[in-house]
FISERO-825356 format. One record per residue (C-alpha): residue in three letters; z, y, x; residue number from 1. Coordinates in steps of 0.25 Angstrom, whole numbers, plus 5000, padded with zeros to 4 digits. Example, Ala and Ser with C-alpha at 12.3 -4.5 7.8 and 13.67 -1.06 7.14 Angstrom:
// FISERO-825356
PT   aa     w     v     u    i
PT  ALA  5031  4982  5049    1
PT  SER  5029  4996  5055    2
//
This chain:
// FISERO-825356
PT   aa     w     v     u    i
PT  MET  5036  4956  5097    1
PT  ASN  5026  4958  5109    2
PT  SER  5017  4949  5101    3
PT  PHE  5017  4956  5088    4
PT  LEU  5015  4971  5095    5
PT  PHE  5003  4964  5102    6
PT  ARG  4995  4959  5091    7
PT  ALA  4998  4973  5084    8
PT  ALA  4994  4979  5097    9
PT  GLY  4980  4973  5094   10
PT  LEU  4976  4983  5083   11
PT  SER  4977  4997  5090   12
PT  VAL  4967  4993  5099   13
PT  ALA  4960  5003  5091   14
PT  ALA  4968  5016  5093   15
PT  PRO  4963  5021  5105   16
PT  MET  4951  5026  5097   17
PT  VAL  4958  5037  5090   18
PT  LEU  4958  5043  5104   19
PT  GLY  4942  5044  5105   20
PT  ALA  4935  5055  5110   21
PT  GLN  4939  5068  5102   22
PT  SER  4929  5072  5094   23
PT  ASP  4925  5087  5089   24
PT  ALA  4919  5082  5075   25
PT  ALA  4930  5073  5071   26
PT  ALA  4942  5079  5066   27
PT  GLY  4955  5073  5061   28
PT  PRO  4956  5074  5046   29
PT  ASP  4965  5083  5039   30
PT  PHE  4978  5075  5037   31
PT  GLU  4987  5085  5034   32
PT  LYS  4981  5087  5019   33
PT  PRO  4989  5097  5011   34
PT  ILE  4996  5090  5000   35
PT  GLY  4997  5094  4985   36
PT  ALA  4986  5091  4975   37
PT  LEU  4981  5076  4973   38
PT  ASP  4967  5080  4980   39
PT  ALA  4975  5086  4994   40
PT  ILE  4986  5075  4995   41
PT  VAL  4977  5063  5004   42
PT  VAL  4983  5049  5002   43
PT  THR  4985  5044  5018   44
PT  ALA  4987  5030  5011   45
PT  ASN  4973  5028  5006   46
PT  ARG  4966  5031  5019   47
PT  SER  4955  5037  5012   48
PT  GLY  4960  5052  5011   49
PT  GLN  4961  5051  4997   50
PT  THR  4970  5060  4991   51
PT  LEU  4980  5059  4979   52
PT  PHE  4970  5064  4969   53
PT  GLU  4959  5053  4974   54
PT  GLN  4968  5043  4977   55
PT  VAL  4964  5030  4966   56
PT  GLN  4980  5025  4967   57
PT  PRO  4990  5035  4962   58
PT  ALA  4997  5040  4974   59
PT  THR  5008  5049  4977   60
PT  VAL  5010  5059  4990   61
PT  LEU  5024  5065  4996   62
PT  THR  5027  5075  5007   63
PT  GLY  5032  5088  5007   64
PT  ARG  5042  5093  4998   65
PT  ASP  5038  5081  4988   66
PT  LEU  5042  5072  5000   67
PT  LEU  5054  5080  5002   68
PT  LYS  5060  5079  4988   69
PT  ARG  5057  5065  4987   70
PT  MET  5063  5060  4999   71
PT  ALA  5073  5050  4998   72
PT  PRO  5078  5041  5009   73
PT  THR  5070  5030  5006   74
PT  LEU  5056  5028  5001   75
PT  GLY  5057  5022  4991   76
PT  GLU  5066  5033  4985   77
PT  THR  5057  5045  4990   78
PT  LEU  5046  5038  4981   79
PT  ASN  5054  5035  4969   80
PT  ARG  5051  5046  4959   81
PT  GLU  5034  5044  4962   82
PT  PRO  5026  5038  4952   83
PT  GLY  5027  5023  4953   84
PT  VAL  5035  5023  4964   85
PT  SER  5049  5017  4963   86
PT  SER  5058  5011  4974   87
PT  THR  5066  4998  4976   88
PT  TYR  5079  5006  4980   89
PT  PHE  5087  4998  4987   90
PT  GLY  5097  5009  4988   91
PT  PRO  5096  5021  4997   92
PT  GLY  5092  5015  5010   93
PT  ALA  5081  5005  5007   94
PT  SER  5070  5010  4994   95
PT  ARG  5054  5005  4995   96
PT  PRO  5045  5012  4984   97
PT  VAL  5041  5002  4974   98
PT  VAL  5027  5007  4967   99
PT  ARG  5022  5003  4953  100
PT  GLY  5035  4992  4951  101
PT  LEU  5028  4987  4966  102
PT  GLY  5035  4986  4978  103
PT  ASP  5040  4978  4990  104
PT  ASP  5025  4973  4997  105
PT  ARG  5019  4978  4986  106
PT  VAL  5021  4993  4991  107
PT  ARG  5017  4996  5007  108
PT  ILE  5023  5007  5014  109
PT  LEU  5016  5013  5024  110
PT  GLN  5020  5023  5036  111
PT  ASN  5007  5032  5038  112
PT  GLY  4999  5020  5033  113
PT  THR  5006  5008  5040  114
PT  SER  5013  4999  5036  115
PT  VAL  5029  5004  5038  116
PT  LEU  5033  4989  5043  117
PT  ASP  5045  4987  5036  118
PT  VAL  5052  4975  5028  119
PT  SER  5055  4987  5014  120
PT  ASN  5042  4978  5008  121
PT  VAL  5052  4965  5008  122
PT  SER  5065  4969  5003  123
PT  PRO  5070  4981  4995  124
PT  ASP  5082  4983  5005  125
PT  HIS  5073  4985  5016  126
PT  ALA  5071  4999  5019  127
PT  VAL  5057  5005  5022  128
PT  ALA  5056  5009  5036  129
PT  LEU  5055  5022  5034  130
PT  ASP  5062  5034  5030  131
PT  PRO  5058  5046  5021  132
PT  LEU  5063  5057  5031  133
PT  SER  5050  5054  5040  134
PT  MET  5040  5055  5029  135
PT  GLN  5029  5065  5030  136
PT  ALA  5022  5060  5017  137
PT  VAL  5024  5047  5007  138
PT  GLU  5011  5042  4999  139
PT  VAL  5013  5033  4990  140
PT  VAL  5001  5025  4985  141
PT  ARG  5003  5017  4971  142
PT  GLY  4996  5006  4966  143
PT  PRO  4989  4994  4975  144
PT  ALA  4986  4999  4990  145
PT  THR  4980  4987  4994  146
PT  LEU  4966  4989  5000  147
PT  LEU  4972  4999  5011  148
PT  TYR  4987  4995  5014  149
PT  GLY  4987  4980  5009  150
PT  PRO  4991  4970  4999  151
PT  ASN  5008  4975  4999  152
PT  THR  5002  4987  4993  153
PT  MET  4999  4982  4977  154
PT  GLY  5011  4994  4973  155
PT  GLY  5005  5006  4983  156
PT  VAL  5009  5010  4996  157
PT  VAL  5019  5020  5001  158
PT  ASN  5012  5027  5014  159
PT  VAL  5022  5036  5022  160
PT  MET  5019  5047  5032  161
PT  ASP  5025  5053  5044  162
PT  ASP  5019  5061  5054  163
PT  ARG  5022  5055  5066  164
PT  ILE  5006  5054  5069  165
PT  ALA  4999  5064  5068  166
PT  LYS  4986  5065  5064  167
PT  GLU  4981  5080  5067  168
PT  ARG  4983  5088  5080  169
PT  PHE  4996  5097  5079  170
PT  GLU  4993  5110  5079  171
PT  GLY  5004  5122  5083  172
PT  PRO  5011  5126  5095  173
PT  TRP  5024  5122  5090  174
PT  PRO  5030  5107  5084  175
PT  SER  5032  5106  5069  176
PT  GLY  5043  5096  5062  177
PT  ARG  5053  5095  5052  178
PT  LEU  5067  5095  5049  179
PT  GLY  5075  5089  5038  180
PT  LEU  5088  5087  5034  181
PT  MET  5095  5083  5022  182
PT  GLY  5108  5078  5014  183
PT  GLY  5111  5072  5000  184
PT  SER  5123  5069  4991  185
PT  ALA  5120  5058  4986  186
PT  ASP  5120  5049  4998  187
PT  GLU  5126  5058  5008  188
PT  LEU  5111  5058  5013  189
PT  PHE  5110  5067  5027  190
PT  SER  5096  5066  5034  191
PT  GLN  5089  5072  5046  192
PT  SER  5075  5072  5048  193
PT  GLY  5066  5080  5058  194
PT  ALA  5052  5079  5063  195
PT  LEU  5044  5085  5075  196
PT  THR  5027  5085  5078  197
PT  TRP  5021  5092  5091  198
PT  GLY  5008  5093  5097  199
PT  THR  4999  5095  5108  200
PT  GLY  4984  5095  5109  201
PT  PRO  4981  5082  5102  202
PT  TRP  4995  5076  5104  203
PT  VAL  5004  5077  5093  204
PT  PHE  5020  5072  5094  205
PT  HIS  5029  5067  5082  206
PT  LEU  5044  5066  5081  207
PT  ASP  5053  5064  5070  208
PT  GLY  5066  5058  5064  209
PT  PHE  5076  5058  5054  210
PT  ASN  5091  5052  5049  211
PT  ARG  5096  5051  5035  212
PT  GLU  5110  5044  5030  213
PT  THR  5115  5042  5018  214
PT  GLU  5129  5036  5012  215
PT  ASP  5130  5026  5002  216
PT  ILE  5124  5034  4988  217
PT  GLU  5132  5038  4977  218
PT  ILE  5128  5034  4964  219
PT  PRO  5130  5038  4949  220
PT  GLY  5138  5027  4944  221
PT  PHE  5138  5011  4947  222
PT  ALA  5131  5006  4958  223
PT  ARG  5127  4993  4949  224
PT  SER  5122  4995  4937  225
PT  GLU  5129  4993  4925  226
PT  ARG  5120  4979  4921  227
PT  LEU  5125  4974  4933  228
PT  ARG  5139  4978  4934  229
PT  LEU  5140  4970  4920  230
PT  THR  5134  4956  4927  231
PT  ASP  5145  4958  4939  232
PT  PRO  5155  4951  4941  233
PT  ALA  5171  4957  4940  234
PT  GLY  5175  4963  4952  235
PT  THR  5161  4967  4957  236
PT  PRO  5161  4980  4965  237
PT  GLN  5156  4992  4955  238
PT  PRO  5150  5003  4966  239
PT  TYR  5152  5016  4958  240
PT  GLY  5146  5031  4965  241
PT  THR  5142  5028  4976  242
PT  LEU  5130  5015  4981  243
PT  PRO  5138  5006  4992  244
PT  ASN  5132  5004  5004  245
PT  SER  5120  5012  5001  246
PT  ALA  5122  5022  5014  247
PT  THR  5110  5024  5024  248
PT  HIS  5106  5031  5036  249
PT  SER  5091  5030  5044  250
PT  LYS  5086  5038  5053  251
PT  GLY  5073  5037  5062  252
PT  ALA  5063  5044  5072  253
PT  GLY  5049  5044  5074  254
PT  VAL  5040  5050  5086  255
PT  GLY  5024  5050  5085  256
PT  ILE  5013  5054  5093  257
PT  SER  4998  5056  5091  258
PT  TYR  4984  5060  5098  259
PT  VAL  4976  5068  5087  260
PT  GLY  4962  5070  5094  261
PT  ASP  4950  5075  5086  262
PT  ALA  4944  5062  5083  263
PT  GLY  4957  5055  5079  264
PT  TYR  4972  5053  5080  265
PT  LEU  4981  5043  5087  266
PT  GLY  4996  5043  5086  267
PT  ILE  5009  5032  5087  268
PT  SER  5022  5035  5082  269
PT  TYR  5036  5027  5084  270
PT  SER  5047  5028  5072  271
PT  GLY  5061  5021  5070  272
PT  MET  5071  5021  5059  273
PT  ASP  5082  5016  5057  274
PT  SER  5091  5013  5042  275
PT  THR  5104  5008  5039  276
PT  TYR  5107  5007  5026  277
PT  GLY  5115  4999  5015  278
PT  THR  5107  4990  5006  279
PT  VAL  5116  4994  4993  280
PT  ALA  5113  4979  4989  281
PT  GLU  5126  4973  4996  282
PT  PRO  5138  4982  5000  283
PT  ASP  5138  4978  5016  284
PT  VAL  5123  4974  5019  285
PT  THR  5116  4987  5025  286
PT  ILE  5101  4986  5032  287
PT  GLY  5098  4992  5044  288
PT  LEU  5085  4995  5048  289
PT  ARG  5077  5000  5060  290
PT  GLN  5062  5000  5062  291
PT  ARG  5053  5004  5073  292
PT  ARG  5039  5007  5070  293
PT  TYR  5026  5013  5077  294
PT  GLU  5014  5019  5073  295
PT  MET  5002  5023  5078  296
PT  ARG  4989  5028  5071  297
PT  GLY  4977  5034  5074  298
PT  ALA  4964  5038  5068  299
PT  TRP  4948  5039  5072  300
PT  TRP  4940  5051  5065  301
PT  GLU  4927  5051  5061  302
PT  PRO  4925  5040  5072  303
PT  THR  4909  5036  5067  304
PT  SER  4901  5045  5057  305
PT  TRP  4905  5035  5045  306
PT  ALA  4919  5032  5048  307
PT  LYS  4929  5042  5044  308
PT  GLU  4942  5038  5052  309
PT  LEU  4947  5025  5060  310
PT  SER  4963  5023  5059  311
PT  PHE  4972  5015  5063  312
PT  SER  4987  5013  5063  313
PT  LEU  4998  5006  5068  314
PT  GLY  5012  5001  5065  315
PT  TYR  5023  4993  5072  316
PT  SER  5038  4991  5066  317
PT  ASP  5051  4984  5071  318
PT  TYR  5058  4985  5060  319
PT  GLU  5073  4980  5057  320
PT  HIS  5082  4976  5044  321
PT  THR  5094  4970  5046  322
PT  GLU  5104  4969  5034  323
PT  PHE  5120  4971  5039  324
PT  GLU  5129  4964  5031  325
PT  GLY  5141  4972  5034  326
PT  VAL  5140  4974  5050  327
PT  GLU  5134  4962  5053  328
PT  PRO  5117  4961  5054  329
PT  GLY  5113  4949  5042  330
PT  THR  5098  4948  5040  331
PT  GLN  5088  4956  5048  332
PT  PHE  5074  4959  5045  333
PT  LEU  5065  4962  5056  334
PT  ILE  5049  4964  5055  335
PT  GLU  5040  4967  5067  336
PT  GLY  5027  4974  5059  337
PT  PHE  5014  4980  5063  338
PT  ASN  5002  4985  5053  339
PT  GLY  4988  4989  5059  340
PT  ARG  4977  4996  5051  341
PT  VAL  4963  5003  5056  342
PT  GLU  4956  5010  5045  343
PT  MET  4942  5017  5045  344
PT  LEU  4938  5028  5035  345
PT  HIS  4925  5028  5032  346
PT  HIS  4914  5041  5028  347
PT  ALA  4906  5035  5016  348
PT  LEU  4897  5025  5018  349
PT  ALA  4887  5020  5007  350
PT  GLY  4895  5028  4998  351
PT  MET  4909  5024  5003  352
PT  GLU  4919  5029  5008  353
PT  GLY  4934  5021  5012  354
PT  ALA  4940  5013  5024  355
PT  VAL  4942  5001  5029  356
PT  GLY  4953  4994  5037  357
PT  TYR  4961  4984  5044  358
PT  GLU  4977  4982  5042  359
PT  THR  4986  4971  5050  360
PT  GLN  5000  4970  5047  361
PT  MET  5010  4960  5056  362
PT  ASN  5024  4959  5052  363
PT  GLU  5034  4949  5059  364
PT  PHE  5047  4949  5050  365
PT  SER  5061  4943  5053  366
PT  ALA  5073  4940  5044  367
PT  LEU  5084  4937  5054  368
PT  GLY  5098  4931  5049  369
PT  SER  5105  4921  5043  370
PT  GLU  5103  4928  5029  371
PT  ALA  5087  4931  5032  372
PT  PHE  5079  4928  5019  373
PT  LEU  5065  4926  5027  374
PT  PRO  5059  4920  5038  375
PT  THR  5052  4927  5050  376
PT  VAL  5038  4930  5046  377
PT  ASP  5025  4935  5053  378
PT  ASN  5017  4943  5044  379
PT  GLU  5001  4949  5047  380
PT  THR  4993  4954  5038  381
PT  HIS  4978  4958  5040  382
PT  SER  4970  4966  5030  383
PT  VAL  4957  4974  5030  384
PT  PHE  4952  4982  5020  385
PT  PHE  4941  4993  5015  386
PT  PHE  4940  5005  5006  387
PT  GLU  4928  5012  5001  388
PT  GLU  4927  5024  4990  389
PT  MET  4913  5029  4983  390
PT  ASP  4913  5044  4977  391
PT  PHE  4904  5045  4967  392
PT  HIS  4909  5056  4961  393
PT  PRO  4916  5057  4952  394
PT  PHE  4921  5042  4954  395
PT  ARG  4926  5035  4968  396
PT  LEU  4926  5022  4968  397
PT  GLN  4936  5016  4978  398
PT  PHE  4937  5001  4981  399
PT  GLY  4942  4991  4995  400
PT  ALA  4947  4977  4997  401
PT  ARG  4957  4971  5006  402
PT  TYR  4960  4959  5013  403
PT  ASP  4973  4955  5019  404
PT  HIS  4979  4942  5027  405
PT  GLN  4990  4941  5029  406
PT  SER  5000  4928  5036  407
PT  ASN  5014  4925  5035  408
PT  GLU  5021  4916  5046  409
PT  THR  5037  4912  5047  410
PT  GLU  5043  4906  5057  411
PT  THR  5051  4894  5057  412
PT  ASN  5068  4897  5051  413
PT  PRO  5078  4888  5050  414
PT  LEU  5082  4897  5037  415
PT  PHE  5068  4896  5032  416
PT  GLY  5060  4885  5037  417
PT  PRO  5048  4883  5045  418
PT  GLY  5038  4894  5045  419
PT  LEU  5028  4897  5035  420
PT  SER  5015  4902  5037  421
PT  ARG  5007  4910  5025  422
PT  ASP  4995  4917  5025  423
PT  PHE  4989  4926  5014  424
PT  ASP  4975  4934  5010  425
PT  ALA  4975  4946  5000  426
PT  PHE  4963  4953  4993  427
PT  SER  4964  4968  4991  428
PT  GLY  4952  4976  4982  429
PT  SER  4952  4988  4973  430
PT  VAL  4941  4996  4968  431
PT  ALA  4945  5010  4961  432
PT  LEU  4937  5021  4954  433
PT  VAL  4941  5037  4953  434
PT  TYR  4935  5045  4943  435
PT  GLU  4935  5059  4945  436
PT  PRO  4930  5066  4932  437
PT  VAL  4933  5081  4936  438
PT  GLU  4940  5087  4947  439
PT  ASN  4956  5084  4948  440
PT  TYR  4955  5074  4938  441
PT  ALA  4956  5057  4944  442
PT  ALA  4953  5044  4935  443
PT  THR  4956  5032  4946  444
PT  VAL  4956  5016  4940  445
PT  ALA  4958  5006  4951  446
PT  ILE  4957  4989  4952  447
PT  GLY  4963  4981  4962  448
PT  TYR  4967  4968  4967  449
PT  ALA  4977  4963  4978  450
PT  GLN  4983  4951  4983  451
PT  ARG  4998  4954  4990  452
PT  PRO  5001  4943  5001  453
PT  PRO  5015  4938  4999  454
PT  THR  5028  4945  5008  455
PT  TYR  5035  4937  5019  456
PT  VAL  5047  4939  5009  457
PT  GLU  5041  4934  4997  458
PT  LEU  5035  4922  5006  459
PT  PHE  5047  4918  5013  460
PT  ALA  5061  4926  5008  461
PT  ASP  5071  4915  5006  462
PT  GLY  5086  4920  5008  463
PT  PRO  5096  4930  5004  464
PT  HIS  5093  4943  5007  465
PT  VAL  5106  4950  5008  466
PT  ALA  5102  4964  5007  467
PT  THR  5095  4963  4994  468
PT  GLY  5107  4952  4988  469
PT  SER  5095  4942  4984  470
PT  TYR  5091  4928  4990  471
PT  GLU  5076  4930  4989  472
PT  ILE  5065  4917  4990  473
PT  GLY  5050  4918  4992  474
PT  ASP  5039  4907  4990  475
PT  THR  5028  4904  5001  476
PT  ARG  5020  4899  4991  477
PT  LEU  5017  4914  4986  478
PT  GLY  5003  4919  4983  479
PT  THR  4998  4932  4984  480
PT  GLU  5001  4943  4975  481
PT  ASP  4988  4947  4966  482
PT  VAL  4985  4960  4959  483
PT  LEU  4976  4966  4951  484
PT  SER  4978  4981  4950  485
PT  LEU  4973  4992  4942  486
PT  ASP  4977  5008  4943  487
PT  VAL  4971  5019  4935  488
PT  SER  4975  5033  4937  489
PT  LEU  4970  5048  4931  490
PT  LYS  4975  5060  4941  491
PT  LYS  4973  5075  4938  492
PT  ASN  4974  5085  4950  493
PT  ALA  4975  5100  4945  494
PT  GLY  4979  5108  4935  495
PT  TRP  4991  5112  4926  496
PT  VAL  4994  5094  4926  497
PT  THR  4991  5087  4938  498
PT  GLY  4994  5073  4940  499
PT  GLY  4990  5057  4937  500
PT  VAL  4994  5045  4929  501
PT  SER  4992  5029  4934  502
PT  GLY  4992  5016  4927  503
PT  TYR  4991  5003  4934  504
PT  TYR  4991  4989  4931  505
PT  TYR  4994  4976  4941  506
PT  ARG  4992  4963  4938  507
PT  PHE  4999  4953  4948  508
PT  SER  4997  4937  4949  509
PT  ASP  5007  4933  4959  510
PT  TYR  5016  4944  4959  511
PT  ILE  5026  4939  4970  512
PT  GLY  5042  4946  4967  513
PT  ALA  5055  4942  4970  514
PT  LEU  5060  4936  4957  515
PT  PRO  5075  4932  4953  516
PT  THR  5076  4920  4952  517
PT  GLY  5090  4919  4943  518
PT  ALA  5096  4911  4954  519
PT  PHE  5107  4916  4965  520
PT  ASP  5107  4910  4979  521
PT  PRO  5120  4903  4981  522
PT  VAL  5124  4909  4995  523
PT  ASP  5124  4923  4993  524
PT  GLY  5123  4923  4977  525
PT  PHE  5111  4931  4978  526
PT  PRO  5100  4931  4966  527
PT  ILE  5089  4923  4970  528
PT  TYR  5074  4931  4970  529
PT  ALA  5062  4923  4973  530
PT  TYR  5048  4928  4976  531
PT  ARG  5038  4924  4965  532
PT  ALA  5025  4927  4961  533
PT  VAL  5021  4931  4945  534
PT  ASP  5009  4938  4938  535
PT  ALA  5014  4953  4937  536
PT  ASP  5008  4963  4930  537
PT  PHE  5012  4978  4933  538
PT  TYR  5008  4990  4925  539
PT  GLY  5011  5005  4924  540
PT  GLY  5009  5019  4928  541
PT  GLU  5012  5033  4932  542
PT  ILE  5012  5046  4929  543
PT  GLU  5013  5059  4938  544
PT  THR  5009  5074  4931  545
PT  VAL  5011  5087  4936  546
PT  PHE  5013  5098  4927  547
PT  HIS  5010  5111  4935  548
PT  LEU  5017  5123  4927  549
PT  LEU  5014  5133  4934  550
PT  GLY  5001  5132  4938  551
PT  PRO  4989  5122  4938  552
PT  ALA  4984  5113  4951  553
PT  THR  4972  5115  4957  554
PT  GLY  4971  5103  4963  555
PT  ASN  4972  5107  4978  556
PT  SER  4983  5106  4988  557
PT  ALA  4995  5113  4990  558
PT  GLU  5009  5110  4996  559
PT  GLY  5016  5099  4990  560
PT  ALA  5015  5084  4991  561
PT  ASP  5010  5074  4980  562
PT  ALA  5002  5074  4966  563
PT  LYS  5015  5082  4962  564
PT  ALA  5014  5093  4972  565
PT  PRO  5010  5106  4971  566
PT  LEU  4995  5108  4969  567
PT  GLU  4988  5121  4973  568
PT  ARG  4989  5133  4963  569
PT  VAL  4981  5143  4959  570
PT  ALA  4986  5155  4966  571
PT  ALA  4993  5161  4954  572
PT  PHE  5002  5148  4954  573
PT  ASP  5013  5151  4965  574
PT  SER  5025  5143  4960  575
PT  GLN  5026  5129  4955  576
PT  LEU  5031  5121  4944  577
PT  ASP  5028  5107  4941  578
PT  LEU  5031  5096  4932  579
PT  SER  5030  5083  4936  580
PT  LEU  5029  5070  4927  581
PT  LYS  5028  5056  4932  582
PT  ALA  5031  5042  4926  583
PT  ASP  5029  5029  4930  584
PT  TYR  5029  5015  4923  585
PT  VAL  5029  5001  4929  586
PT  HIS  5027  4986  4920  587
PT  ALA  5028  4973  4928  588
PT  GLU  5029  4960  4923  589
PT  ASN  5026  4945  4925  590
PT  ARG  5013  4944  4918  591
PT  SER  5017  4930  4915  592
PT  THR  5031  4931  4908  593
PT  HIS  5030  4947  4906  594
PT  GLU  5044  4947  4912  595
PT  PRO  5046  4960  4921  596
PT  LEU  5046  4961  4934  597
PT  PRO  5058  4966  4942  598
PT  ARG  5062  4979  4948  599
PT  ILE  5051  4987  4941  600
PT  PRO  5050  5002  4939  601
PT  PRO  5054  5008  4925  602
PT  PHE  5049  5018  4919  603
PT  ARG  5048  5032  4926  604
PT  PHE  5047  5046  4921  605
PT  THR  5050  5058  4930  606
PT  ALA  5048  5075  4927  607
PT  GLY  5049  5085  4938  608
PT  LEU  5047  5099  4938  609
PT  ASP  5044  5105  4953  610
PT  TYR  5044  5120  4954  611
PT  THR  5041  5128  4967  612
PT  HIS  5039  5142  4970  613
PT  GLY  5037  5147  4987  614
PT  GLY  5046  5138  4994  615
PT  TRP  5056  5134  4981  616
PT  GLY  5054  5122  4975  617
PT  ALA  5063  5115  4963  618
PT  ASN  5061  5101  4957  619
PT  VAL  5068  5094  4947  620
PT  GLU  5064  5079  4943  621
PT  CYS  5070  5069  4932  622
PT  GLN  5064  5053  4933  623
PT  TYR  5067  5043  4922  624
PT  ALA  5067  5028  4924  625
PT  ALA  5068  5021  4914  626
PT  ASP  5075  5009  4909  627
PT  GLN  5070  4996  4917  628
PT  ASN  5073  4985  4907  629
PT  ARG  5061  4975  4911  630
PT  THR  5067  4969  4921  631
PT  ALA  5064  4955  4927  632
PT  SER  5074  4943  4925  633
PT  PHE  5088  4945  4931  634
PT  GLU  5084  4961  4934  635
PT  LEU  5093  4970  4926  636
PT  PRO  5088  4983  4918  637
PT  THR  5087  4995  4924  638
PT  ASP  5090  5009  4917  639
PT  GLY  5083  5019  4918  640
PT  TYR  5088  5035  4923  641
PT  VAL  5085  5048  4925  642
PT  LEU  5087  5055  4938  643
PT  VAL  5086  5071  4941  644
PT  ASN  5083  5076  4953  645
PT  ALA  5079  5090  4958  646
PT  GLY  5078  5099  4970  647
PT  LEU  5076  5112  4976  648
PT  ASP  5069  5115  4988  649
PT  TYR  5067  5129  4996  650
PT  THR  5056  5130  5008  651
PT  PHE  5055  5142  5018  652
PT  THR  5048  5144  5031  653
PT  THR  5051  5152  5042  654
PT  GLY  5042  5154  5054  655
PT  GLN  5034  5139  5055  656
PT  VAL  5047  5131  5049  657
PT  GLU  5047  5127  5034  658
PT  THR  5060  5123  5027  659
PT  THR  5064  5117  5013  660
PT  VAL  5078  5116  5010  661
PT  PHE  5079  5107  4998  662
PT  LEU  5089  5101  4988  663
PT  LYS  5090  5091  4980  664
PT  GLY  5096  5083  4969  665
PT  THR  5093  5069  4964  666
PT  ASN  5099  5062  4953  667
PT  LEU  5105  5075  4948  668
PT  THR  5111  5069  4934  669
PT  GLN  5117  5056  4941  670
PT  GLU  5110  5044  4935  671
PT  GLU  5112  5030  4939  672
PT  ALA  5098  5027  4942  673
PT  ARG  5092  5012  4945  674
PT  ILE  5080  5008  4951  675
PT  SER  5074  4997  4945  676
PT  THR  5064  4993  4955  677
PT  SER  5076  4991  4963  678
PT  PHE  5084  4977  4966  679
PT  LEU  5097  4984  4968  680
PT  LYS  5095  4993  4954  681
PT  ASP  5108  4987  4948  682
PT  SER  5116  4991  4961  683
PT  ALA  5111  5003  4967  684
PT  PRO  5107  5015  4959  685
PT  LEU  5100  5027  4964  686
PT  ALA  5109  5039  4968  687
PT  GLY  5117  5048  4959  688
PT  ARG  5116  5063  4960  689
PT  GLY  5113  5068  4974  690
PT  VAL  5109  5081  4981  691
PT  VAL  5100  5082  4994  692
PT  VAL  5098  5095  5002  693
PT  GLY  5089  5096  5014  694
PT  VAL  5079  5104  5023  695
PT  SER  5067  5103  5027  696
PT  THR  5061  5111  5040  697
PT  ARG  5047  5109  5047  698
PT  PHE  5042  5117  5056  699
//
């Protein structure tokens, strides 16, 4: 561990420059932008300060009331009602976002712009090592983000933000903070969360913590689907009404300290999370997750006349994941990870404004135990990138490139044989054009090329994975996965109707997937999945439209959350009633055989009404998911469903304290709903009818 930290520490030598001489002329930027209109929501994941309206790729930002409405026990379930986003749903304890039908190592999850450094990308039973209760905002960028965040972002990027490291000085004589309590019926949820921030002069301090407990969830009918029950041998247990082994318990805390000067800031934070949850796949297998994470971030504003910002971020994580069979520990996954990033944003040079940067990530991964299906792997990635934009109104041209070098080395192991070494070089590039013919309208087109090296699981797996009930076989001969991408979109930001429509086409060469072989492991009886490369096509689109029924949106910001949130109204309209319509579709197939790829989301359509007046808010939403009959070999079809959800909230202020009391109803019609993107779709339906009540206080 010490040698690993020594190598990682070498990248932090530039940190002291952030604490350089104070400058009266160099004031920090306004990081607390008002949220609401597309032209007011800054997408921090794009690093160029662009808003949702200016962003080339479709994006969603959730915060405030919208985040409260969407919040669920896992990141995947919090986001799975957003356009183009579904989830892996491995029961209530583990759920990772799937974007445009792409998941696993094709969607990168960031925490404050730095890799979350867990193993959720290598197996669906591994939970994301962060909890929605600790989030202040979450961004989803749909489509390849390979230039800024690497080749494992072909599906998109999810950036979760907290406020442990401050970028602004603390104002006011009293500490600020938040408290939250929630209780739910479908899973006997009880959660508590809180945070406190205070400061003096340039110093800002932060504390936060959370605790969440749930029991086995209630379900509308049988746990196993009708199609699966027809194939079950006589005497197979058929749970009804409750999903066995689905209880969860998560807790965590964080602390941060920042120094904010006139010329920049520097902050460090420490956080920890412990989680225990049932795998659902096996009746007696539970998972214990433990992560301890350190972060350091800083920036130097206006360091030269031509440089806008020089920033860095460092993250270190010590992560453990243990699969318990009964009370006995089984396979244990350990990952010690480091992610470092340095970027420079520059002012216009020769008509171009953009960023250049360097990123590195180092992971030491171990799978221990008699049923370990992976050897110990040292994985390193080093990357350089640039991104530029030219503005010649009404057009904007964006272009950039990235180079990644990845190395994988395994240790000699009696189960897996002699050590192996595989190195990969990956190149990415893209060009995009934005056309704004008139104010509040924009059309974009982006063309890109990216290469993704295979993960160490895709290369070296060989053994039974008890938590998923499968036997996985990797292939050390795999090369890079290549993709050509085309994204087009239209956006409208003001008037009685706002929103956007987007379409995409991805042409993969050597798309890597865990494909069923049809064989079974003779020892455990698990189905055998082999990682193979096939040529594949993905195409689809998303629509998100909001009809502002009581008054037009002006395009300026107001309190809200994302593209669907309240926009500023003319003074005559103090109430708001919005009708939102959303739809998404993905088609994915093997280009050679035209066979469908596994675990692809169906067509979905969602209609919702959202009303606000004074401190009151009410909403109702109906989500339709079509049947998914385009299935891969050995994959059962998935029936469609209709989910009805509703909510009511009231916000009032007492002195300097703002309190929101809320009530949420989910799956009000007690519909049996199964997620086609889940490995467990035929044995783990979504929860049945449930009510969540809660209170959230800010001061």
